[in-house]
N, C-alpha and C positions, 0 to 999 in steps of 0.2 A: 312209887306208884301212888302212895297215899296222898302226896302233894298234888297230884293231878286228878284226884277224886276217884281213883280206882280202888275200891275196897269191896270185900265180900260181906254182904249183910248177914246179920245174925238171924233175922227172920225172913221167911219167904223163899228159902233156898231148898232145893231138892237133894243135891249131892253135897257139893262143897260151896256152892253159892257163886261160882265164877260167872255163869250166865246171868244170874240175877244181878250181880254187881255191874256187869257190862250193860245190861238193859237199863238199870237205874242211871248210870253215867251218861249213856247215849239217849236217854228219854224215849225208849222204845218199849212196847209191850213185851213183858218177859216171856209170855207163852209163844209169841211170834218168833222171838229170838231163839227160844228152845227148839221150836219146830224147824227153823232154818238150820240150826246147828246139827240136827239129826238127819234132815233130808238132803241138804246140799253136800255133794261129795267133796272131800278135801282132808287135810290133816288136822281135823278137829280134836282128835284124841290127844295128839302131841301138844297142840295149843292149849287144851284144857289143863293138862298136867303142868305145863310151864306156867300158865296163869295161876293155877292153884298154888304153886310154890312161891310165886312172886307177889300175888295180891294179898295184902294183909286183911285180917278180919276187922270189921268196923268196931270201934270202941263203944 
């Protein structure tokens, strides 16, 4: 995932930094993405845990 630019940042994260890392990669406002993550129904919890396990922390 690191080769494609998906990393969890060390700063600006609330929980594990998954949404912050996705927002940075996709060039989207982090708060907008967090809001969508909470409001839109779907399997976000499962996706978050999988991404948390798979996304490395930035160096």
